[in-house]
N, C-alpha and C positions, 0 to 999 in steps of 0.2 A: 624125631629129636627128643631126645629125653631133655627134661628142665629140673633142676633140683633146688628146693627151696632151702638157703640155709641163712640162719640167723647170727651174725656175727657179734660175738662176745667182746664187750670193750674191757680191757684188763683195768686193774685199778691205777696201774700208773696214767694211761691215758685219759681214764676219767677225773683224775686227782687235777692232771694239767689241764684239761677242759674248763673244770671247774675255776681253777685259779686264773685262766686267760679271760674267762667271761666276767670277772671282776678286777677293773683296772688298779684299785685301790689295793686290792690282796697281792697283785701282780707286782706292784711297786713297792710293796712292803717283803715280799720274798726276794727282789734284786737288791735292795737295802741291805737286807738280813744276809743274803750270798755275798755282797762286797764287803760286809763287816766282818766276816767270818774269815774270807780270804786275807783281809787285812792283818786281823790278828794271827793267822797262819804263817804270812810272809812278813811278819813286823820286823826282824833283822835285817831285812833286803830293801824294807821302804823308809826306813827313819834314819835322819841324819845323827842320831845319839842313842846312845844306849841308855837310857835313865835308870839302871841298876849299876852300873859302871862308874864308882868315884873318880876315877881317873878321868874322865870325861867332863866332869862338872866342874865348873869355875863359879866361886861364891861372888864373884865380881860381875858376874850374868845375872845374880838373883832380881827377881819381881822387874824385869823387862817388859815394857807394852809389846803388844802385837805391832809387828812389824819392825822389829828392831835387830841391830846387828849384834855381835857378841863382842866382848870386850877385846878380844885380838883381830875383828873384823874378818876372822874365817866362816863364821855361821849366821846365817840368817833365820830368825826367830819369827816367823810371820804368825804365829799363835802366843808370841808372849814366851815368857821363863816365871817359874813359882820361886819361892823363897831362898832354893838351893841352886838356882841357877839350871834348873832342870828345864829342857825344852818342852815345852804344853804337849806341842803336838805329836812327839815320840812318846811322851809319858802316856798319853790318851790311847794311842795304839797298843802299847805294851798294856795299860789297865784294861782295854777291851779283850785283851789275849787271856789275862787272870780271871775277870768277871765271867765270862764266856765259859772258861775252863772248869770255873766253880759251879756253875750254872748246870753245865752239863751233867759234870761227875756226881755232884749230889742227887739231880733228877735220876740219873739212871742208877745209881746205889739205892735211893728210895724206891724208884720202879719196881727192882729186882726183890727188894725186901718186903714191900706190901705186898706184891703181886702173890709172890710166894705164901704169904700169912692169909691173905683174900683168899686164894683158892683152897689153901686146907682148911679155912672155915667153911665154906660152901660144901665141900667135898665131904668133911668128916662129920660135919652137923653137932649138934647137940652141946654138950660140955665144950669141945674145943671151940665150938660155932660162939657161944657164950662168953668165954673167955676172952678170944681174941678181940670181939665187937665189943666188950666192956673196958677194954684197955682202949680200944679206937676211939669210943665215948669222951672217956675220960680225957684223952688228949687232946681231942678237937674241942674240948669246953674250953681249954686254955689258949689264950693267944699265940701263935708262932713265935711272934718277936720275943715273947716272955720265956717260952722255953730257950729258945736261942740265948737270951741273955743269961740264961741262968748256968746251961751247959758250958756256955765260953767262959764264964767267970770262974767256974771250977777249972774247966782243961787248960785256959790261957790262949793267946793267940797263934795264928800259925794257920796254913792252908788247908793242911789235912785234917786239923780239929774244926775248922769251920765248916768243911765238907761233912764230917761227922755230926755236927749237930744240925746239918740241914737235912740230912739224912733222917735224923730223928724225928724232926718237925714234920716232915714231907709223907713217909711212908704211909702212914695213917689214912691219906686220901685215895691213896693206891688200893689200898687194903678193902676199903667200905665199895671204891666204885668196881672193883674185879670181884667181890663178893656177890654186888648185887646183879652182874652180868651172869657169874657162873650159876647162881640160883636158878636163874632161868632157863641156863642150858643143861643143869641137872634132872629136870624135867623131860627132856627129850628122848626120843627112842633109840638114838645113838649112843646115849651113856649106859642105857640100860642093856643094848647090845653088847657092849664092851664089855661090862660088868657078866653077863652071861658067857662069854667067851673065856674067861678067868683071865682076864688081864691083870697086872699090876696096878696099884693103886697110883704110883709114879706115872707110868705109862698112859693111864686114863686121864690123870690131871695134865700133864704136860703136852701129850701128843694130841689129845681129842677135845678137853676143857680148855687150854688155854689158847689154842688157835682162835676159837669162837668169840673171847672176850677181849680182841687185841684193838679193835675199834675205839672203844671208851677208853683204853688205856692210853693211845696215843694222842688222844685230844687232851686227856690230864697231863701228859707229860709236855707236851706243847705249851700248855698253860704256866705248867709249874717251874719251868725253865725262867721266865720271865719273872716269876714269885720269887723264885732262887736268888736272881740275879738282883733284882730290888733290895731282897732280905739283907744279903751280905753287902749290899753299900750302904744301908742302914746301920749293920753293925758294924762296918769300917768307919763311918762315919763317926760314931758315937765312940770309935776307938778300942772296940772290944773283937774286931774282925782280923783282919790283915795286919801285920806290923809296916812300919815304914819303908822296909827295905823291898818290900811288895807290893808297890802303890796300885790298888784296883780303883777303878772311878769313883767308887765311893769314899775311898782314903785320898784322892786328888782333890776332891771338892771340899772334903775336911781342911783338907792343909790350906786352901785358898778362905777359908771361912773368915779367918781372924782379919784379912784384909780388904774384906769388902765395904767397910765402913771407910776407909782411907782411899778408895776407889779404884782398888786393882781387882776389878772385877774379873779380868781375865783367867785367874788361876781358878776359880771356880766354877765362872760359867762355862767355859768350853767342855770340862771334863761331864758338867752335869749335862748339856744338850746332847752330848754323844749318850751318855747313859739313856736320856731321855728317848733319844732315836732308835737305840737298840731296843729298848722293852716295847716300843712302839710298833717296832717291826716284826717283832717276836707275836706280839698280840695280836696285829694284823694276820698274820699265818695262820696264829691257832684258830683264830676266829674262822677263816675259810676252811681249815681242816674239820671243825666241828660242825660246820653246815655240809660237808662232803659225806663226811664219815656216819653223821646222823641227819637224814635225810628229813626226820619229821621236824626238825629243828630250823631248816631253811625257810627263809622270809619271802 
């Protein structure tokens, strides 16, 4: 009888799930994050009111406390209403939709821009590397919120404009991260072999160099999604982010800030709680991704 010894290679997906299931806190964070994403995607089917439709708002329902019924007795506001008669629960679900959309789109744009420039800096070296890294150093020397405030003061309000501002703020993190990882890979034999075969620069960079720099990029992207959502909420709270017709969680918090001293806490409290839960769940998932993709950082 022939016996063959085989070693089962664990797929990245199985290893990721194994590490998540071993940490119940990260698993709870993942479950909460997935639930929030599903709520945001299916918002029109899960809320009793479209907070963007002025025809569905009644000023007579303004600033009703949690557990109140509408003026016409047709709706029940279990989280209360804001000053415009907007259902807080509906506004939170739609607000999460906007906040997640801004965070994901801005992170994706910054990831593409930063990765391209970081790989180019590591591969081209010399003057190109020096130029890109000096720009990165200059940008990272300023607070992110200051750069975003200046850009939005010039561009104005709007979802597209705030995404561009966040991409401008974030791309330097990816450029520095991918350059560091790419410089390590540049000294390895497979890059020299690819050059010896006469492969084009683009093919070497994106087919050979990039796949070996993915792990740190995933970690940075996971962290930066939470950072982008928090930054957008801060800018919207200050009145420089999204317009009132597109209320994100930060803008919902800002709308109720003036009424806190009069005891109408629910207008700001519940959107703030939703924002906190969203950011904490993303950070819990990002922390576990860091431990998984960077074994040296495991505790």
